[in-house]
N, CA, C and O atoms as a DFTB+ gen file, in Angstrom:
468 C
 N C O
     1  1       1.274      16.491      25.473
     2  2       1.575      15.919      24.666
     3  2       0.714      14.859      23.185
     4  3      -0.288      14.157      23.318
     5  1       1.196      14.993      22.406
     6  2      -0.460      14.265      21.495
     7  2       0.185      13.296      21.242
     8  3       1.160      13.070      21.959
     9  1      -0.070      12.557      20.346
    10  2      -0.053      11.316      19.949
    11  2      -0.437      11.077      18.536
    12  3      -1.586      11.294      18.151
    13  1       0.785      10.500      17.514
    14  2      -0.025      10.927      16.184
    15  2      -0.329       9.745      15.639
    16  3       0.559       8.949      15.333
    17  1      -1.889       9.441      15.419
    18  2      -2.083       8.282      14.838
    19  2      -1.418       7.880      13.530
    20  3      -0.986       8.720      12.741
    21  1      -1.351       6.575      13.330
    22  2      -0.553       6.172      12.584
    23  2      -1.457       5.555      11.598
    24  3      -2.541       5.072      11.925
    25  1      -0.916       5.576      10.136
    26  2      -1.649       5.564       8.369
    27  2      -1.736       4.333       8.757
    28  3      -2.878       4.111       8.353
    29  1      -1.359       3.247       9.290
    30  2      -1.423       1.597       9.319
    31  2      -1.699       1.387      10.571
    32  3      -1.615       2.224      11.470
    33  1      -2.233      -0.390      10.729
    34  2      -2.957      -0.476      11.620
    35  2      -2.443      -2.117      12.153
    36  3      -2.672      -3.001      11.327
    37  1      -1.861      -2.495      13.295
    38  2      -1.562      -4.302      12.763
    39  2      -2.777      -4.823      13.662
    40  3      -2.439      -5.566      14.583
    41  1      -3.988      -4.576      13.548
    42  2      -5.171      -4.714      14.383
    43  2      -5.374      -6.520      13.467
    44  3      -5.722      -7.567      14.012
    45  1      -5.002      -6.299      11.951
    46  2      -5.708      -7.525      11.203
    47  2      -4.215      -8.574      11.506
    48  3      -4.446      -9.783      11.503
    49  1      -3.659      -8.408      11.600
    50  2      -2.340      -9.049      11.695
    51  2      -2.092      -9.638      13.200
    52  3      -1.151     -10.378      13.488
    53  1      -3.256      -9.113      14.256
    54  2      -3.180      -9.345      15.490
    55  2      -4.224     -10.518      15.728
    56  3      -4.212     -11.394      16.594
    57  1      -5.114     -10.282      14.725
    58  2      -6.670     -11.483      14.700
    59  2      -6.096     -12.690      14.267
    60  3      -6.530     -13.771      14.663
    61  1      -4.684     -12.543      13.098
    62  2      -4.370     -13.788      12.674
    63  2      -3.251     -14.483      13.587
    64  3      -3.070     -15.696      13.483
    65  1      -2.401     -13.605      14.602
    66  2      -1.512     -14.104      15.511
    67  2      -0.878     -13.260      16.566
    68  3       0.163     -12.603      16.531
    69  1      -1.822     -13.450      17.583
    70  2      -1.941     -11.864      18.447
    71  2      -0.252     -12.612      19.517
    72  3       0.406     -11.876      20.252
    73  1      -0.026     -13.649      19.371
    74  2       1.052     -14.141      20.311
    75  2       2.675     -14.253      19.799
    76  3       3.682     -14.608      20.411
    77  1       2.478     -13.801      18.437
    78  2       4.056     -14.317      17.738
    79  2       4.466     -12.418      16.808
    80  3       4.139     -11.902      15.739
    81  1       5.375     -11.960      18.095
    82  2       5.831     -10.933      17.546
    83  2       6.761     -10.940      16.372
    84  3       6.918      -9.944      15.667
    85  1       7.499     -12.307      16.132
    86  2       7.909     -12.474      14.905
    87  2       7.522     -12.432      13.345
    88  3       8.003     -12.003      12.297
    89  1       6.053     -13.322      13.914
    90  2       5.331     -13.035      12.287
    91  2       4.561     -11.537      12.458
    92  3       3.797     -11.370      11.507
    93  1       4.553     -10.690      13.167
    94  2       4.074      -9.392      12.883
    95  2       5.853      -8.709      12.150
    96  3       6.009      -8.316      10.994
    97  1       6.704      -8.749      13.000
    98  2       7.749      -8.423      12.341
    99  2       8.464      -9.195      10.892
   100  3       9.568      -8.883      10.446
   101  1       7.747     -10.031      10.425
   102  2       8.141     -10.285       9.103
   103  2       7.027      -9.728       7.964
   104  3       7.157      -9.388       6.787
   105  1       5.922      -9.793       8.836
   106  2       4.710      -8.948       7.593
   107  2       5.923      -7.434       7.343
   108  3       6.267      -7.006       6.242
   109  1       6.223      -7.059       8.263
   110  2       6.350      -5.892       8.366
   111  2       7.705      -5.672       7.630
   112  3       7.738      -4.664       6.923
   113  1       8.690      -6.343       7.668
   114  2       9.791      -6.696       6.595
   115  2       9.332      -7.023       5.339
   116  3      10.113      -6.763       4.423
   117  1       8.270      -7.526       5.045
   118  2       8.109      -7.988       3.470
   119  2       7.292      -6.879       3.146
   120  3       7.290      -6.800       1.918
   121  1       6.403      -5.736       3.779
   122  2       6.026      -4.732       3.223
   123  2       6.927      -4.100       2.947
   124  3       6.912      -3.728       1.773
   125  1       8.115      -3.653       3.772
   126  2       9.140      -2.194       3.681
   127  2      10.200      -3.009       2.772
   128  3      11.076      -2.202       2.464
   129  1      10.521      -4.465       2.136
   130  2      11.187      -4.677       1.110
   131  2      10.294      -4.539      -0.468
   132  3      10.739      -4.367      -1.604
   133  1       8.919      -4.689       0.014
   134  2       8.215      -4.836      -1.753
   135  2       7.190      -3.506      -2.050
   136  3       6.836      -3.116      -3.162
   137  1       6.897      -3.050      -1.015
   138  2       5.359      -2.393      -1.256
   139  2       6.182      -0.887      -1.678
   140  3       6.239      -0.596      -2.872
   141  1       6.709      -0.106      -0.808
   142  2       7.357       1.062      -1.569
   143  2       7.811       0.690      -3.272
   144  3       7.561       1.532      -4.135
   145  1       8.242      -0.151      -3.510
   146  2       9.416      -0.078      -4.426
   147  2       8.039      -0.448      -5.436
   148  3       8.039       0.151      -6.512
   149  1       6.776      -1.460      -5.152
   150  2       5.778      -1.704      -6.086
   151  2       5.023      -0.252      -6.400
   152  3       4.457       0.162      -7.411
   153  1       5.231       0.269      -5.251
   154  2       4.225       2.078      -5.430
   155  2       5.185       2.714      -6.877
   156  3       4.650       3.036      -7.938
   157  1       6.385       2.772      -6.656
   158  2       7.493       3.228      -7.615
   159  2       6.821       2.559      -8.537
   160  3       5.652       2.914      -8.684
   161  1       7.142       1.844      -9.088
   162  2       6.762       1.055     -10.543
   163  2       5.274       1.226     -10.473
   164  3       4.920       1.611     -11.587
   165  1       4.216       1.114      -9.658
   166  2       2.885       1.928     -10.176
   167  2       3.023       2.974     -10.931
   168  3       2.460       3.016     -12.024
   169  1       3.929       4.172     -10.396
   170  2       3.606       5.393     -10.416
   171  2       4.670       5.519     -11.855
   172  3       4.489       6.511     -12.561
   173  1       5.640       4.630     -12.223
   174  2       6.062       4.273     -13.882
   175  2       4.943       4.021     -14.584
   176  3       4.547       4.812     -15.441
   177  1       4.326       2.920     -14.304
   178  2       3.402       2.433     -15.170
   179  2       2.465       3.285     -15.395
   180  3       2.072       3.184     -16.557
   181  1       1.925       4.087     -14.799
   182  2       0.973       4.934     -15.074
   183  2       1.825       6.181     -16.047
   184  3       1.478       6.562     -17.165
   185  1       2.583       6.485     -15.544
   186  2       3.376       7.387     -16.580
   187  2       3.500       6.989     -18.205
   188  3       3.433       7.822     -19.109
   189  1       3.663       5.781     -18.364
   190  2       4.120       5.159     -19.546
   191  2       2.400       4.482     -20.086
   192  3       2.211       3.694     -21.012
   193  1       1.548       4.975     -19.347
   194  2       0.201       4.858     -19.692
   195  2       0.152       2.831     -19.896
   196  3      -0.728       2.320     -20.589
   197  1       0.615       2.459     -19.585
   198  2       0.839       0.842     -19.220
   199  2      -0.328       0.116     -18.541
   200  3      -0.177      -0.554     -17.520
   201  1      -1.299       0.257     -19.060
   202  2      -2.554       0.067     -18.035
   203  2      -2.868      -1.314     -17.247
   204  3      -3.330      -1.593     -16.141
   205  1      -2.205      -2.311     -18.787
   206  2      -2.146      -3.792     -17.965
   207  2      -1.104      -4.142     -16.659
   208  3      -1.177      -5.067     -15.850
   209  1      -0.341      -3.299     -16.745
   210  2       1.055      -3.336     -15.697
   211  2       0.314      -2.175     -14.526
   212  3       0.169      -2.551     -13.363
   213  1      -0.010      -1.136     -14.834
   214  2      -0.748      -0.481     -13.434
   215  2      -1.747      -1.726     -12.544
   216  3      -1.498      -2.027     -11.377
   217  1      -2.658      -2.221     -13.186
   218  2      -3.981      -3.337     -12.875
   219  2      -2.618      -4.446     -12.188
   220  3      -2.668      -4.759     -10.998
   221  1      -1.998      -4.717     -12.673
   222  2      -1.060      -5.997     -12.034
   223  2      -0.619      -5.488     -10.814
   224  3      -1.150      -5.927      -9.793
   225  1       0.199      -4.695     -10.735
   226  2       0.851      -3.708      -9.279
   227  2      -0.075      -3.616      -8.570
   228  3       0.010      -4.400      -7.625
   229  1      -1.387      -2.716      -8.567
   230  2      -2.382      -2.517      -7.882
   231  2      -3.149      -3.825      -7.387
   232  3      -3.849      -3.917      -6.378
   233  1      -2.907      -4.647      -8.166
   234  2      -3.695      -6.190      -7.872
   235  2      -2.573      -6.341      -6.766
   236  3      -2.978      -6.049      -5.641
   237  1      -1.636      -6.619      -6.822
   238  2      -0.482      -7.143      -6.094
   239  2      -0.200      -6.778      -4.467
   240  3       0.157      -7.447      -3.498
   241  1      -0.660      -4.931      -4.753
   242  2      -0.110      -4.222      -3.775
   243  2      -1.413      -4.135      -2.644
   244  3      -1.307      -3.559      -1.561
   245  1      -3.111      -5.077      -3.294
   246  2      -4.140      -4.464      -2.326
   247  2      -3.934      -5.130      -1.122
   248  3      -4.171      -4.666      -0.007
   249  1      -3.375      -6.502      -1.441
   250  2      -3.485      -7.839      -0.209
   251  2      -2.804      -7.027       0.980
   252  3      -3.390      -6.973       2.062
   253  1      -1.353      -6.280       0.766
   254  2      -0.960      -5.496       1.849
   255  2      -1.009      -4.492       2.619
   256  3      -0.541      -4.344       3.748
   257  1      -1.969      -3.361       1.552
   258  2      -2.922      -2.546       1.793
   259  2      -3.891      -2.862       3.122
   260  3      -4.144      -2.337       4.206
   261  1      -4.184      -3.776       2.534
   262  2      -5.588      -4.361       3.530
   263  2      -5.252      -5.010       4.286
   264  3      -5.950      -4.732       5.262
   265  1      -4.265      -6.148       4.671
   266  2      -3.717      -6.858       5.777
   267  2      -2.967      -5.546       6.777
   268  3      -3.465      -5.396       7.893
   269  1      -2.003      -4.784       6.453
   270  2      -2.014      -3.180       7.349
   271  2      -3.050      -2.095       7.567
   272  3      -2.991      -1.065       8.239
   273  1      -4.036      -2.617       6.800
   274  2      -5.444      -1.587       7.440
   275  2      -4.888      -0.347       7.111
   276  3      -4.693       0.544       7.938
   277  1      -4.553      -0.251       5.577
   278  2      -3.827       1.279       5.614
   279  2      -5.469       2.025       4.932
   280  3      -5.626       2.009       3.711
   281  1      -6.443       2.557       5.734
   282  2      -7.527       2.555       5.213
   283  2      -7.631       4.087       4.225
   284  3      -8.459       4.358       3.355
   285  1      -6.643       4.797       4.658
   286  2      -6.822       5.930       3.528
   287  2      -6.618       5.869       2.230
   288  3      -7.112       6.789       1.580
   289  1      -5.827       4.768       1.456
   290  2      -6.023       4.027       0.723
   291  2      -6.797       3.052      -0.138
   292  3      -6.884       2.845      -1.348
   293  1      -7.336       2.525       0.982
   294  2      -7.939       0.862       0.702
   295  2      -8.600       0.956      -0.705
   296  3      -8.218       0.286      -1.664
   297  1      -9.534       1.769      -0.738
   298  2     -10.539       1.947      -1.781
   299  2      -9.707       2.652      -2.815
   300  3     -10.128       2.270      -3.907
   301  1      -8.790       3.447      -2.966
   302  2      -8.065       4.097      -3.998
   303  2      -7.642       2.627      -4.840
   304  3      -8.004       2.258      -5.957
   305  1      -6.691       1.919      -3.799
   306  2      -6.251       0.880      -4.907
   307  2      -7.009      -0.029      -5.565
   308  3      -6.650      -0.748      -6.497
   309  1      -8.102       0.031      -5.030
   310  2      -9.519      -0.661      -5.516
   311  2      -9.836       0.033      -6.863
   312  3      -9.821      -0.443      -7.998
   313  1     -10.022       0.834      -6.591
   314  2     -10.593       2.090      -7.854
   315  2      -9.515       1.776      -9.578
   316  3      -9.873       1.421     -10.701
   317  1      -7.939       2.183      -8.900
   318  2      -7.066       2.124      -9.300
   319  2      -7.157       0.358     -10.253
   320  3      -7.138       0.375     -11.483
   321  1      -7.207      -0.388      -9.832
   322  2      -6.631      -1.909     -10.202
   323  2      -8.357      -1.770     -10.829
   324  3      -8.403      -2.147     -12.000
   325  1      -9.301      -1.456     -10.449
   326  2     -10.274      -1.708     -11.875
   327  2     -10.522      -1.019     -12.843
   328  3     -10.987      -1.465     -13.891
   329  1     -10.240       0.191     -12.623
   330  2     -10.292       1.117     -13.823
   331  2      -9.407       0.727     -14.860
   332  3      -9.861       0.457     -15.972
   333  1      -7.921       0.654     -14.562
   334  2      -7.128      -0.138     -14.968
   335  2      -7.213      -1.167     -15.987
   336  3      -6.942      -1.139     -17.188
   337  1      -7.660      -2.094     -15.218
   338  2      -8.192      -3.380     -15.952
   339  2      -9.503      -3.231     -16.668
   340  3      -9.915      -4.275     -17.175
   341  1     -10.140      -2.318     -16.799
   342  2     -11.450      -2.061     -17.675
   343  2     -10.799      -1.055     -18.495
   344  3     -11.370      -0.972     -19.583
   345  1      -9.686      -0.154     -18.363
   346  2      -9.571       1.106     -19.430
   347  2     -10.515       2.159     -19.187
   348  3     -10.979       2.859     -20.087
   349  1     -10.819       2.278     -17.881
   350  2     -12.089       3.082     -17.989
   351  2     -11.430       4.682     -17.120
   352  3     -10.336       4.945     -16.620
   353  1     -12.518       5.353     -17.250
   354  2     -11.650       6.565     -16.395
   355  2      -9.937       6.848     -15.978
   356  3      -9.560       7.141     -14.843
   357  1      -9.216       6.716     -16.942
   358  2      -8.028       6.879     -16.783
   359  2      -7.133       7.846     -16.428
   360  3      -5.974       7.789     -16.018
   361  1      -8.072       8.971     -16.717
   362  2      -7.891      10.060     -16.517
   363  2      -7.934      10.275     -14.747
   364  3      -7.145      11.087     -14.264
   365  1      -8.828       9.559     -13.887
   366  2      -8.781       9.761     -12.583
   367  2      -7.426       9.139     -11.803
   368  3      -6.945       9.523     -10.737
   369  1      -6.931       7.960     -12.758
   370  2      -5.530       6.978     -12.001
   371  2      -4.413       7.801     -11.655
   372  3      -3.749       7.349     -10.722
   373  1      -4.010       8.900     -12.151
   374  2      -2.561       9.200     -11.981
   375  2      -2.803      10.136     -10.866
   376  3      -1.893       9.887     -10.075
   377  1      -3.486      11.015     -10.404
   378  2      -3.791      11.550      -8.973
   379  2      -4.064      10.602      -7.850
   380  3      -3.653      10.852      -6.717
   381  1      -4.912       9.256      -8.196
   382  2      -4.897       8.641      -7.198
   383  2      -3.869       7.481      -6.992
   384  3      -4.007       6.653      -6.091
   385  1      -2.717       7.467      -7.979
   386  2      -1.526       6.586      -7.985
   387  2      -0.636       7.887      -7.003
   388  3      -0.031       7.447      -6.026
   389  1      -0.559       9.381      -7.240
   390  2       0.237       9.656      -6.475
   391  2      -0.044       9.894      -4.971
   392  3       0.831      10.116      -4.134
   393  1      -1.168       9.832      -4.770
   394  2      -1.898       9.764      -3.628
   395  2      -1.194       8.547      -2.561
   396  3      -0.664       8.437      -1.455
   397  1      -1.651       7.671      -3.874
   398  2      -1.231       5.645      -3.171
   399  2      -0.055       6.519      -2.772
   400  3      -0.030       7.220      -1.760
   401  1       1.061       6.391      -3.800
   402  2       2.734       6.495      -3.617
   403  2       3.127       7.192      -2.284
   404  3       3.977       6.797      -1.485
   405  1       2.279       8.402      -2.185
   406  2       2.342       9.363      -1.069
   407  2       2.637       8.702       0.250
   408  3       3.689       8.698       0.890
   409  1       0.947       7.890       0.635
   410  2       0.783       7.133       1.694
   411  2       1.454       6.378       2.173
   412  3       1.784       6.343       3.359
   413  1       1.909       5.301       0.903
   414  2       2.788       4.244       1.328
   415  2       4.217       4.503       1.737
   416  3       4.811       3.872       2.611
   417  1       4.826       5.723       0.852
   418  2       6.372       6.132       1.495
   419  2       6.377       6.729       3.205
   420  3       7.293       6.634       4.022
   421  1       4.886       7.415       3.390
   422  2       4.633       7.346       4.786
   423  2       4.545       6.377       5.511
   424  3       5.316       6.467       6.467
   425  1       4.033       5.599       5.500
   426  2       4.062       4.198       6.277
   427  2       5.159       3.677       6.368
   428  3       5.716       3.403       7.431
   429  1       5.721       3.421       4.917
   430  2       7.304       2.787       5.078
   431  2       8.181       3.265       6.554
   432  3       9.009       2.579       7.152
   433  1       7.664       4.778       6.937
   434  2       8.858       5.345       7.329
   435  2       8.385       5.723       8.851
   436  3       9.053       6.207       9.765
   437  1       7.155       5.378       8.816
   438  2       6.250       5.076      10.064
   439  2       7.005       3.907      10.606
   440  3       7.798       3.969      11.546
   441  1       6.663       2.746       9.875
   442  2       6.895       1.017       9.998
   443  2       8.763       1.530      10.627
   444  3       9.145       1.272      11.768
   445  1       9.453       2.100       9.798
   446  2      11.178       2.031      10.288
   447  2      11.655       2.376      11.434
   448  3      12.653       1.972      12.033
   449  1      10.277       3.750      11.910
   450  2      10.362       4.015      12.925
   451  2      10.011       3.450      14.241
   452  3      10.547       3.621      15.336
   453  1       8.808       2.610      13.830
   454  2       8.018       1.844      15.038
   455  2       8.914       0.559      15.150
   456  3       8.795      -0.001      16.239
   457  1       9.629       0.072      14.424
   458  2       9.866      -1.607      13.857
   459  2      11.553      -1.789      13.807
   460  3      12.177      -2.801      14.128
   461  1      12.018      -0.702      13.383
   462  2      13.692      -0.933      13.054
   463  2      14.780      -0.416      13.783
   464  3      15.963      -0.445      13.447
   465  1      14.133       0.214      15.136
   466  2      15.288       1.095      15.783
   467  2      15.403       0.181      17.162
   468  3      16.216       0.481      18.036
């Protein structure tokens, strides 16, 4: 039997408070209630070429990605944020946002499976 590696990690949350499962559940709940919708809004903003909104949403998502240690998109969200703010390398943003969206949706499914059953 093989164990699939999670896309996210609770390591940083346990560093903050390793004795409070309610705290962990609250952070997961905030993620599930906000970040998948933010990812959808990010895709929409890119499609509309609304770079100020792309920057704003990416900036807002970054803390949750860091807190849940989603390493596969940690650098991508920063590149999107930085490039949208500076309005440079805009042709690279769409593919990065598509990847971020996919990973966020997969993380949400994993978290729902791990915490909502």
